[in-house]
All heavy atoms as an XYZ file, in Angstrom:
827
protein
N      -9.776    140.126     95.309
C     -10.424    141.096     96.173
C     -10.865    140.399     97.455
O     -11.307    139.275     97.422
C     -11.682    141.641     95.495
C     -11.464    142.812     94.630
S     -13.077    143.499     94.167
C     -12.642    144.117     92.598
N     -10.776    141.136     98.542
C     -11.258    140.514     99.775
C     -12.757    140.731     99.915
O     -13.353    141.584     99.265
C     -10.483    140.995    100.999
C     -10.789    142.425    101.374
O     -11.893    142.909    101.173
N      -9.815    143.095    101.937
N     -13.361    139.937    100.776
C     -14.816    139.924    100.930
C     -15.371    141.281    101.357
O     -16.379    141.748    100.830
C     -15.212    138.841    101.934
C     -16.689    138.612    102.150
C     -17.361    138.201    100.853
C     -16.900    137.545    103.202
N     -14.712    141.948    102.303
C     -15.208    143.240    102.784
C     -15.201    144.281    101.663
O     -16.119    145.086    101.556
C     -14.376    143.732    103.961
C     -14.635    142.962    105.230
C     -13.849    143.520    106.384
C     -14.118    142.718    107.644
N     -13.374    143.234    108.784
N     -14.176    144.266    100.818
C     -14.098    145.211     99.711
C     -15.219    144.962     98.715
O     -15.873    145.895     98.247
C     -12.740    145.117     99.013
C     -12.516    146.043     97.828
C     -12.674    147.501     98.254
C     -11.151    145.812     97.240
N     -15.480    143.703     98.416
C     -16.551    143.368     97.479
C     -17.900    143.802     98.039
O     -18.722    144.376     97.334
C     -16.538    141.865     97.140
C     -15.279    141.537     96.318
C     -17.783    141.466     96.364
C     -15.070    140.072     96.058
N     -18.120    143.562     99.334
C     -19.385    143.977     99.959
C     -19.520    145.492     99.899
O     -20.583    146.023     99.561
C     -19.489    143.471    101.416
C     -20.666    144.103    102.125
C     -19.602    141.958    101.439
N     -18.435    146.203    100.198
C     -18.476    147.673    100.160
C     -18.797    148.165     98.757
O     -19.637    149.053     98.569
C     -17.153    148.249    100.644
N     -18.161    147.582     97.759
C     -18.417    147.977     96.368
C     -19.859    147.656     96.000
O     -20.550    148.469     95.387
C     -17.425    147.279     95.409
C     -16.009    147.806     95.647
C     -17.844    147.476     93.956
C     -14.930    147.031     94.926
N     -20.313    146.476     96.406
C     -21.684    146.074     96.114
C     -22.671    147.088     96.672
O     -23.601    147.510     95.991
C     -21.963    144.687     96.690
C     -23.363    144.130     96.494
C     -23.665    143.930     95.025
C     -23.512    142.810     97.230
N     -22.477    147.495     97.905
C     -23.390    148.446     98.527
C     -23.313    149.819     97.872
O     -24.336    150.472     97.683
C     -23.120    148.544    100.027
C     -23.505    147.297    100.820
C     -23.078    147.441    102.267
C     -24.985    147.025    100.727
N     -22.102    150.257     97.516
C     -21.949    151.559     96.865
C     -22.677    151.576     95.528
O     -23.356    152.528     95.185
C     -20.457    151.906     96.688
C     -19.832    152.204     98.056
C     -20.272    153.085     95.732
C     -18.331    152.299     98.043
N     -22.534    150.508     94.780
C     -23.195    150.437     93.479
C     -24.686    150.201     93.639
O     -25.503    150.745     92.906
C     -22.561    149.315     92.610
C     -23.357    149.092     91.347
C     -21.131    149.679     92.261
N     -25.054    149.414     94.618
C     -26.448    149.018     94.784
C     -27.369    150.155     95.185
O     -28.495    150.240     94.701
C     -26.553    147.901     95.809
N     -26.929    151.021     96.055
C     -27.827    152.059     96.558
C     -28.359    152.958     95.450
O     -29.563    153.186     95.384
C     -27.149    152.855     97.671
C     -26.932    152.050     98.952
C     -26.168    152.878     99.976
C     -28.231    151.554     99.537
N     -27.506    153.470     94.550
C     -28.083    154.268     93.457
C     -28.978    153.438     92.538
O     -29.974    153.937     92.026
C     -26.857    154.790     92.698
C     -25.755    154.746     93.695
C     -26.057    153.558     94.578
N     -28.631    152.179     92.330
C     -29.470    151.315     91.493
C     -30.834    151.127     92.130
O     -31.856    151.102     91.449
C     -28.808    149.944     91.301
C     -27.557    149.907     90.446
C     -26.966    148.507     90.462
C     -27.836    150.347     89.037
N     -30.845    150.998     93.425
C     -32.106    150.814     94.133
C     -32.996    152.030     93.990
O     -34.209    151.913     93.877
C     -31.849    150.539     95.608
S     -31.084    148.942     95.868
N     -32.403    153.179     94.001
C     -33.189    154.402     93.852
C     -33.865    154.429     92.488
O     -34.966    154.967     92.341
C     -32.290    155.621     94.024
N     -33.225    153.831     91.490
C     -33.798    153.811     90.150
C     -34.856    152.720     90.007
O     -35.830    152.882     89.283
C     -32.707    153.559     89.115
C     -31.702    154.682     89.061
C     -30.471    154.257     88.288
O     -30.433    153.206     87.685
N     -29.461    155.101     88.316
N     -34.669    151.602     90.686
C     -35.558    150.456     90.502
C     -36.950    150.704     91.061
O     -37.947    150.436     90.398
C     -34.946    149.214     91.165
N     -37.047    151.170     92.301
C     -38.309    151.509     92.955
C     -39.398    150.445     92.793
O     -40.468    150.707     92.283
C     -38.828    152.853     92.457
C     -37.943    154.017     92.794
C     -37.747    154.188     94.291
O     -38.693    154.083     95.043
N     -36.528    154.410     94.721
N     -39.111    149.231     93.252
C     -40.112    148.167     93.251
C     -40.647    148.025     94.667
O     -39.882    147.947     95.619
C     -39.499    146.848     92.774
C     -39.077    146.912     91.317
C     -38.478    145.617     90.863
C     -37.987    145.748     89.436
N     -37.271    144.567     88.997
N     -41.964    147.958     94.845
C     -42.541    147.910     96.189
C     -42.412    146.553     96.874
O     -42.211    145.538     96.236
C     -44.013    148.238     95.937
C     -44.248    147.796     94.549
C     -42.958    148.006     93.807
N     -42.542    146.584     98.190
C     -42.646    145.435     99.093
C     -41.587    144.351     98.901
O     -41.902    143.183     98.749
C     -44.033    144.809     99.012
O     -44.237    144.221     97.746
N     -40.324    144.738     98.929
C     -39.247    143.762     98.862
C     -38.986    143.199    100.257
O     -39.257    143.837    101.253
C     -37.989    144.428     98.314
N     -38.457    141.993    100.298
C     -38.153    141.361    101.577
C     -36.951    142.042    102.218
O     -36.125    142.632    101.532
C     -37.863    139.885    101.343
N     -36.860    141.933    103.545
C     -35.752    142.542    104.272
C     -34.446    141.839    103.913
O     -34.378    140.615    103.870
C     -36.003    142.454    105.772
C     -34.929    143.133    106.567
C     -35.232    143.129    108.042
C     -34.082    143.802    108.767
N     -34.246    143.777    110.192
N     -33.418    142.630    103.664
C     -32.106    142.107    103.302
C     -31.322    141.824    104.577
O     -31.297    142.631    105.497
C     -31.337    143.143    102.446
C     -29.920    142.685    102.192
C     -32.052    143.385    101.139
N     -30.660    140.676    104.595
C     -29.821    140.314    105.724
C     -28.359    140.303    105.299
O     -28.050    140.276    104.103
C     -30.186    138.926    106.264
O     -29.870    137.944    105.248
C     -31.659    138.827    106.645
N     -27.496    140.283    106.289
C     -26.069    140.180    106.018
C     -25.781    138.893    105.249
O     -24.950    138.874    104.341
C     -25.303    140.218    107.338
C     -23.805    140.241    107.188
C     -23.134    140.374    108.549
C     -21.639    140.369    108.414
N     -20.973    140.500    109.726
N     -26.492    137.838    105.589
C     -26.313    136.553    104.904
C     -26.684    136.660    103.424
O     -26.026    136.051    102.571
C     -27.149    135.472    105.575
N     -27.718    137.454    103.113
C     -28.108    137.663    101.709
C     -26.971    138.331    100.936
O     -26.642    137.927     99.818
C     -29.359    138.537    101.614
C     -30.594    137.888    102.201
O     -30.696    136.651    102.170
O     -31.471    138.646    102.683
N     -26.400    139.355    101.552
C     -25.291    140.075    100.903
C     -24.108    139.141    100.714
O     -23.515    139.082     99.630
C     -24.879    141.320    101.729
C     -23.637    141.971    101.133
C     -26.026    142.318    101.797
N     -23.781    138.367    101.752
C     -22.652    137.444    101.665
C     -22.873    136.384    100.586
O     -21.938    136.018     99.865
C     -22.408    136.781    103.021
C     -21.860    137.756    104.040
C     -21.784    137.178    105.443
O     -22.521    136.261    105.790
N     -20.895    137.729    106.251
N     -24.113    135.925    100.454
C     -24.431    134.918     99.435
C     -24.195    135.486     98.031
O     -23.581    134.841     97.185
C     -25.886    134.471     99.583
C     -26.329    133.450     98.554
C     -27.782    133.060     98.764
C     -28.239    132.076     97.706
N     -29.654    131.720     97.865
N     -24.680    136.706     97.803
C     -24.511    137.328     96.485
C     -23.038    137.600     96.211
O     -22.549    137.369     95.098
C     -25.361    138.608     96.373
C     -25.042    139.371     95.097
C     -26.843    138.253     96.418
N     -22.307    138.069     97.211
C     -20.869    138.314     97.040
C     -20.163    137.019     96.674
O     -19.318    136.992     95.769
C     -20.263    138.937     98.317
C     -18.748    138.927     98.257
C     -20.773    140.362     98.499
N     -20.527    135.929     97.340
C     -19.901    134.630     97.055
C     -20.209    134.188     95.625
O     -19.323    133.710     94.911
C     -20.398    133.586     98.055
C     -19.728    132.239     97.917
C     -20.189    131.281     99.002
C     -19.482    129.939     98.849
N     -19.879    128.990     99.886
N     -21.450    134.362     95.212
C     -21.851    133.978     93.851
C     -21.065    134.787     92.819
O     -20.525    134.238     91.863
C     -23.372    134.169     93.651
C     -24.148    133.134     94.461
C     -23.746    134.083     92.170
C     -25.649    133.404     94.550
N     -21.026    136.100     93.012
C     -20.358    136.968     92.034
C     -18.849    136.751     92.050
O     -18.222    136.611     90.997
C     -20.705    138.446     92.294
C     -22.191    138.686     91.992
C     -19.826    139.377     91.447
C     -22.694    140.060     92.384
N     -18.256    136.709     93.239
C     -16.799    136.577     93.316
C     -16.315    135.196     92.887
O     -15.153    135.038     92.512
C     -16.300    136.907     94.726
O     -16.814    135.985     95.660
N     -17.199    134.204     92.897
C     -16.823    132.854     92.494
C     -16.932    132.603     91.000
O     -16.614    131.511     90.532
N     -17.348    133.593     90.251
C     -17.555    133.444     88.810
C     -16.897    134.628     88.106
O     -17.319    135.770     88.276
C     -19.063    133.410     88.540
C     -19.412    133.218     87.075
O     -18.745    133.805     86.197
O     -20.389    132.498     86.804
N     -15.861    134.342     87.318
C     -15.114    135.430     86.666
C     -15.994    136.292     85.765
O     -15.852    137.502     85.722
C     -13.937    134.868     85.865
C     -12.800    134.403     86.716
C     -11.612    133.979     85.879
C     -10.484    133.535     86.782
N      -9.278    133.199     86.020
N     -16.901    135.669     85.043
C     -17.776    136.431     84.141
C     -18.694    137.359     84.952
O     -18.891    138.523     84.579
C     -18.606    135.485     83.280
N     -19.237    136.851     86.057
C     -20.107    137.686     86.894
C     -19.306    138.797     87.577
O     -19.809    139.905     87.748
C     -20.846    136.837     87.922
C     -21.956    136.017     87.297
C     -22.773    135.278     88.322
C     -23.892    134.508     87.610
N     -24.824    133.884     88.514
N     -18.068    138.485     87.968
C     -17.217    139.510     88.578
C     -16.974    140.633     87.577
O     -17.061    141.821     87.927
C     -15.880    138.912     89.046
O     -16.143    137.878     89.995
C     -14.993    139.970     89.677
N     -16.695    140.284     86.325
C     -16.480    141.305     85.297
C     -17.756    142.100     85.053
O     -17.729    143.322     84.916
C     -15.997    140.668     83.993
C     -15.700    141.687     82.896
C     -14.620    142.679     83.307
O     -13.545    142.294     83.742
N     -14.914    143.961     83.172
N     -18.880    141.414     85.013
C     -20.168    142.093     84.826
C     -20.405    143.075     85.963
O     -20.839    144.209     85.745
C     -21.315    141.062     84.756
O     -21.086    140.206     83.628
C     -22.670    141.737     84.614
N     -20.101    142.643     87.182
C     -20.281    143.511     88.345
C     -19.386    144.748     88.248
O     -19.821    145.866     88.536
C     -19.998    142.735     89.628
C     -20.242    143.568     90.837
C     -21.529    143.783     91.302
C     -19.193    144.182     91.503
C     -21.763    144.578     92.401
C     -19.419    144.975     92.608
C     -20.709    145.166     93.046
O     -20.945    145.960     94.120
N     -18.149    144.557     87.825
C     -17.233    145.698     87.642
C     -17.762    146.637     86.561
O     -17.682    147.864     86.705
C     -15.830    145.206     87.291
S     -14.997    144.372     88.667
N     -18.305    146.073     85.503
C     -18.894    146.887     84.434
C     -20.076    147.701     84.965
O     -20.263    148.859     84.579
C     -19.343    146.007     83.269
C     -18.173    145.347     82.539
O     -17.019    145.795     82.707
O     -18.420    144.368     81.816
N     -20.842    147.107     85.872
C     -21.953    147.829     86.495
C     -21.449    149.049     87.262
O     -22.060    150.114     87.228
C     -22.719    146.921     87.459
C     -23.828    146.074     86.884
C     -24.359    145.114     87.947
C     -24.949    146.918     86.353
N     -20.342    148.859     87.958
C     -19.757    149.971     88.710
C     -19.348    151.118     87.797
O     -19.591    152.292     88.108
N     -18.767    150.779     86.666
C     -18.359    151.809     85.703
C     -19.577    152.539     85.138
O     -19.573    153.761     84.985
C     -17.543    151.173     84.576
C     -16.202    150.636     85.035
C     -15.504    149.860     83.930
C     -14.280    149.145     84.465
N     -13.686    148.239     83.483
N     -20.615    151.773     84.821
C     -21.841    152.393     84.311
C     -22.492    153.277     85.364
O     -23.042    154.333     85.040
C     -22.827    151.324     83.837
C     -22.486    150.618     82.536
C     -23.476    149.481     82.278
C     -22.487    151.589     81.371
N     -22.415    152.860     86.606
C     -22.989    153.656     87.681
C     -22.286    155.011     87.789
O     -22.932    156.041     87.992
C     -22.915    152.908     89.010
C     -23.728    153.584     90.074
O     -24.913    153.822     89.898
N     -23.095    153.912     91.180
N     -20.970    155.007     87.642
C     -20.223    156.267     87.653
C     -20.671    157.164     86.495
O     -20.858    158.369     86.659
C     -18.720    155.999     87.557
C     -18.136    155.381     88.806
C     -16.672    155.005     88.642
O     -16.036    155.414     87.650
O     -16.153    154.290     89.526
N     -20.855    156.559     85.328
C     -21.291    157.320     84.152
C     -22.693    157.884     84.341
O     -22.976    159.012     83.933
C     -21.251    156.443     82.905
C     -19.849    156.042     82.487
C     -19.865    155.094     81.299
O     -20.780    155.124     80.478
N     -18.862    154.248     81.199
N     -23.561    157.107     84.969
C     -24.937    157.573     85.165
C     -24.963    158.735     86.164
O     -25.757    159.668     86.018
C     -25.877    156.430     85.583
C     -27.306    156.736     85.148
C     -25.844    156.154     87.067
C     -28.259    155.557     85.249
N     -24.091    158.697     87.161
C     -23.997    159.808     88.109
C     -23.549    161.083     87.398
O     -24.074    162.166     87.644
C     -23.046    159.461     89.250
C     -23.617    158.455     90.227
C     -22.632    158.048     91.308
O     -21.568    158.698     91.442
O     -22.927    157.077     92.021
N     -22.556    160.948     86.500
C     -22.076    162.098     85.735
C     -23.180    162.652     84.833
O     -23.375    163.864     84.751
C     -20.859    161.706     84.893
C     -19.624    161.400     85.711
C     -18.490    160.822     84.880
O     -18.560    160.852     83.630
O     -17.519    160.327     85.487
N     -23.892    161.762     84.163
C     -24.975    162.191     83.274
C     -26.083    162.863     84.074
O     -26.666    163.865     83.626
C     -25.530    160.997     82.496
N     -26.349    162.350     85.252
C     -27.375    162.933     86.106
C     -26.970    164.336     86.557
O     -27.793    165.246     86.580
C     -27.636    162.031     87.307
C     -28.872    162.432     88.080
O     -29.913    162.684     87.439
O     -28.806    162.485     89.320
N     -25.705    164.500     86.911
C     -25.205    165.820     87.313
C     -25.325    166.832     86.175
O     -25.583    168.010     86.406
C     -23.749    165.727     87.768
C     -23.570    165.060     89.113
C     -22.107    164.858     89.479
O     -21.221    165.412     88.799
O     -21.849    164.140     90.466
N     -25.138    166.357     84.949
C     -25.228    167.226     83.770
C     -26.669    167.375     83.282
O     -26.909    168.024     82.270
C     -24.365    166.667     82.647
C     -22.885    166.674     82.963
C     -22.085    166.039     81.840
C     -20.614    165.997     82.178
N     -19.811    165.329     81.133
N     -27.598    166.724     83.977
C     -29.025    166.760     83.611
C     -29.266    166.198     82.211
O     -30.158    166.635     81.490
C     -29.586    168.181     83.704
C     -29.326    168.877     85.020
C     -30.211    168.342     86.107
C     -30.102    169.208     87.349
N     -29.762    168.517     88.541
N     -28.443    165.212     81.827
C     -28.563    164.569     80.521
C     -29.511    163.372     80.660
O     -29.092    162.243     80.903
C     -27.193    164.128     80.020
C     -27.207    163.608     78.595
O     -28.302    163.276     78.077
O     -26.119    163.528     77.989
N     -30.789    163.646     80.507
C     -31.822    162.627     80.730
C     -31.691    161.474     79.739
O     -31.819    160.305     80.117
C     -33.229    163.256     80.661
C     -33.390    164.254     81.815
C     -34.309    162.191     80.730
C     -34.625    165.115     81.714
N     -31.429    161.794     78.480
C     -31.315    160.745     77.469
C     -30.175    159.781     77.812
O     -30.354    158.561     77.771
C     -31.081    161.370     76.093
C     -31.002    160.357     74.973
C     -30.817    161.010     73.631
C     -30.708    159.965     72.537
N     -30.408    160.552     71.238
N     -29.019    160.312     78.181
C     -27.870    159.478     78.528
C     -28.165    158.667     79.789
O     -27.826    157.485     79.871
C     -26.630    160.359     78.741
C     -25.370    159.593     79.012
C     -24.879    158.898     77.779
C     -23.503    158.311     77.997
N     -23.015    157.565     76.855
N     -28.824    159.294     80.758
C     -29.179    158.607     81.994
C     -30.089    157.420     81.694
O     -29.895    156.324     82.243
C     -29.868    159.578     82.978
O     -28.973    160.653     83.269
C     -30.240    158.884     84.270
N     -31.072    157.600     80.831
C     -31.981    156.513     80.472
C     -31.257    155.394     79.739
O     -31.496    154.215     80.005
C     -33.134    157.051     79.632
C     -34.103    157.905     80.426
C     -35.180    158.549     79.573
O     -35.190    158.362     78.340
O     -36.016    159.259     80.157
N     -30.350    155.759     78.825
C     -29.585    154.752     78.093
C     -28.731    153.924     79.050
O     -28.692    152.690     78.965
C     -28.676    155.416     77.054
C     -29.399    156.028     75.879
C     -28.474    156.843     74.972
O     -27.239    156.846     75.203
O     -28.987    157.491     74.045
N     -28.040    154.616     79.949
C     -27.188    153.922     80.908
C     -28.013    153.065     81.861
O     -27.602    151.957     82.225
C     -26.347    154.931     81.689
C     -25.266    155.647     80.871
C     -24.701    156.828     81.655
C     -24.162    154.695     80.454
N     -29.180    153.548     82.239
C     -30.063    152.792     83.120
C     -30.481    151.480     82.466
O     -30.526    150.433     83.125
C     -31.283    153.639     83.478
O     -32.129    152.937     84.341
N     -30.774    151.518     81.179
C     -31.143    150.302     80.453
C     -29.973    149.317     80.412
O     -30.154    148.109     80.558
C     -31.608    150.643     79.044
C     -32.954    151.338     79.020
C     -33.369    151.766     77.613
O     -32.628    151.612     76.659
N     -34.570    152.327     77.507
N     -28.758    149.852     80.213
C     -27.572    148.996     80.202
C     -27.349    148.363     81.579
O     -27.005    147.180     81.684
C     -26.334    149.799     79.793
C     -26.340    150.240     78.344
C     -25.132    151.101     78.015
O     -24.069    150.943     78.587
N     -25.298    152.027     77.082
N     -27.570    149.156     82.627
C     -27.421    148.648     83.986
C     -28.435    147.543     84.254
O     -28.095    146.507     84.826
C     -27.552    149.801     85.011
C     -26.293    150.671     84.960
C     -27.789    149.269     86.420
C     -26.392    151.965     85.747
N     -29.666    147.753     83.840
C     -30.704    146.729     84.017
C     -30.320    145.431     83.319
O     -30.474    144.338     83.879
C     -32.052    147.221     83.496
C     -32.669    148.306     84.358
O     -32.239    148.479     85.517
O     -33.585    148.992     83.862
N     -29.818    145.553     82.099
C     -29.435    144.361     81.330
C     -28.281    143.618     82.011
O     -28.309    142.380     82.114
C     -29.042    144.754     79.911
N     -27.286    144.354     82.488
C     -26.164    143.707     83.164
C     -26.595    143.099     84.498
O     -26.137    142.019     84.867
C     -25.022    144.710     83.394
C     -24.199    145.085     82.166
C     -23.132    146.104     82.544
C     -23.557    143.867     81.521
N     -27.477    143.791     85.198
C     -27.966    143.280     86.473
C     -28.634    141.922     86.310
O     -28.489    141.037     87.160
N     -29.347    141.732     85.222
C     -30.013    140.451     84.952
C     -28.999    139.320     84.768
O     -29.267    138.171     85.104
C     -30.908    140.566     83.727
C     -32.137    141.420     83.990
C     -32.985    141.593     82.753
C     -34.152    142.533     83.050
N     -34.940    142.859     81.888
N     -27.818    139.660     84.242
C     -26.781    138.648     84.043
C     -26.203    138.143     85.362
O     -25.591    137.089     85.409
C     -25.645    139.209     83.183
C     -26.030    139.449     81.745
C     -24.842    139.953     80.953
C     -25.202    140.164     79.495
N     -24.039    140.601     78.700
N     -26.402    138.919     86.433
C     -25.853    138.526     87.728
C     -26.753    137.544     88.476
O     -26.353    137.009     89.495
C     -25.574    139.762     88.586
C     -24.468    140.656     88.053
C     -24.326    141.899     88.919
C     -23.142    139.915     87.972
N     -27.946    137.328     87.960
C     -28.799    136.294     88.518
C     -29.906    136.789     89.423
O     -29.934    137.956     89.815
N     -30.817    135.882     89.765
C     -31.988    136.246     90.564
C     -31.634    136.647     92.000
O     -32.328    137.459     92.600
C     -32.853    134.987     90.539
C     -31.909    133.881     90.214
C     -30.837    134.479     89.351
N     -30.556    136.090     92.543
C     -30.157    136.461     93.899
C     -29.748    137.932     93.953
O     -30.081    138.648     94.894
C     -28.998    135.585     94.399
C     -29.338    134.123     94.522
C     -29.132    133.328     93.233
O     -28.761    133.919     92.198
O     -29.364    132.118     93.267
N     -29.022    138.368     92.929
C     -28.603    139.770     92.857
C     -29.833    140.668     92.716
O     -29.940    141.690     93.391
C     -27.650    139.978     91.675
C     -27.222    141.411     91.490
C     -26.211    141.958     92.263
C     -27.833    142.222     90.542
C     -25.826    143.279     92.102
C     -27.456    143.541     90.374
C     -26.449    144.057     91.157
O     -26.074    145.383     90.994
N     -30.763    140.267     91.862
C     -31.983    141.065     91.661
C     -32.773    141.174     92.961
O     -33.249    142.261     93.319
C     -32.840    140.442     90.560
N     -32.893    140.068     93.683
C     -33.616    140.086     94.954
C     -32.903    140.979     95.966
O     -33.545    141.718     96.728
C     -33.746    138.665     95.501
N     -31.581    140.932     95.973
C     -30.815    141.782     96.876
C     -31.038    143.258     96.556
O     -31.265    144.078     97.447
C     -29.327    141.442     96.800
C     -28.402    142.294     97.663
C     -28.698    142.082     99.139
C     -26.944    141.972     97.358
N     -31.015    143.588     95.281
C     -31.223    144.979     94.876
C     -32.621    145.451     95.278
O     -32.794    146.571     95.760
C     -31.040    145.147     93.366
C     -29.634    144.901     92.866
S     -28.404    145.989     93.579
C     -27.745    144.993     94.884
N     -33.602    144.581     95.101
C     -34.976    144.925     95.505
C     -35.041    145.174     97.010
O     -35.670    146.124     97.467
C     -35.955    143.811     95.117
C     -36.214    143.736     93.624
O     -35.872    144.692     92.907
O     -36.766    142.714     93.184
N     -34.394    144.314     97.769
C     -34.427    144.444     99.216
C     -33.643    145.629     99.736
O     -34.024    146.257    100.727
N     -32.550    145.968     99.073
C     -31.714    147.078     99.538
C     -32.418    148.423     99.457
O     -32.094    149.338    100.209
C     -30.402    147.140     98.749
C     -29.335    146.145     99.171
C     -28.137    146.225     98.228
C     -28.887    146.371    100.604
N     -33.377    148.546     98.577
C     -34.066    149.836     98.469
C     -34.862    150.145     99.732
O     -35.192    151.294     99.996
C     -34.943    149.901     97.238
C     -36.187    149.058     97.298
C     -36.997    149.178     96.032
O     -36.753    150.047     95.209
N     -37.963    148.313     95.877
N     -35.165    149.117    100.517
C     -35.921    149.292    101.751
C     -35.016    149.605    102.948
O     -35.503    149.923    104.018
C     -36.726    148.027    102.057
C     -37.707    147.644    100.975
C     -38.819    148.653    100.795
O     -39.270    149.234    101.794
O     -39.223    148.870     99.632
N     -33.693    149.487    102.762
C     -32.764    149.675    103.867
C     -32.356    151.145    103.963
O     -31.893    151.739    102.994
C     -31.507    148.792    103.682
C     -30.491    149.049    104.783
C     -31.887    147.319    103.649
N     -32.516    151.715    105.146
C     -32.057    153.080    105.408
C     -30.551    153.029    105.590
O     -30.031    152.327    106.467
C     -32.717    153.591    106.689
C     -32.269    154.991    107.090
O     -31.433    155.589    106.374
O     -32.746    155.486    108.130
N     -29.777    153.754    104.739
C     -28.309    153.704    104.832
C     -27.780    154.137    106.204
O     -26.676    153.763    106.578
C     -27.839    154.662    103.741
C     -29.012    154.974    102.916
C     -30.232    154.610    103.674
N     -28.563    154.900    106.935
C     -28.130    155.369    108.252
C     -28.546    154.425    109.386
O     -28.162    154.636    110.529
C     -28.686    156.770    108.516
C     -28.195    157.823    107.513
C     -26.682    157.937    107.479
O     -26.042    157.947    108.552
O     -26.116    158.004    106.371
N     -29.315    153.406    109.060
C     -29.771    152.457    110.086
C     -28.643    151.486    110.438
O     -27.611    151.420    109.766
C     -30.977    151.668    109.583
O     -30.571    150.764    108.571
N     -28.869    150.697    111.482
C     -27.902    149.680    111.892
C     -27.639    148.708    110.749
O     -26.492    148.376    110.443
C     -28.440    148.927    113.110
C     -27.548    147.827    113.601
C     -28.193    147.083    114.759
C     -27.417    145.806    115.055
N     -28.142    144.898    115.902
N     -28.709    148.256    110.093
C     -28.563    147.326    108.970
C     -27.853    147.970    107.795
O     -27.078    147.324    107.101
C     -29.934    146.816    108.515
C     -30.579    145.882    109.528
O     -29.844    145.283    110.334
O     -31.814    145.768    109.517
N     -28.131    149.243    107.563
C     -27.530    149.956    106.442
C     -26.035    150.154    106.589
O     -25.303    150.236    105.610
N     -25.585    150.241    107.822
C     -24.149    150.446    108.073
C     -23.446    149.126    108.133
O     -22.349    148.955    107.811
C     -23.948    151.237    109.359
C     -24.417    152.668    109.201
C     -24.203    153.455    110.452
C     -24.695    154.885    110.228
N     -24.474    155.741    111.344
């Protein structure tokens, strides 16, 4: 995968995760932060697979949310949290910081 595709996937998956996490006062995310996390994940096959699994779970959680299946949404959210921890503290910090970024802002785009 090329770097831009990984960053795009990361952001697509991250934004809904951030909405679920809702942790206050995260540090501002920079492009360098995103690039660092992409490098970490893309440089490790196990983390790359975990990240892909997160994307699949995110799709499932969106479907469950559309169906108003709260129990399934909670189960999937727990699975997402567990997988997110496997990606390391840099990923967790990025997710915390992304919740503060307005997707329509210069930084968000």
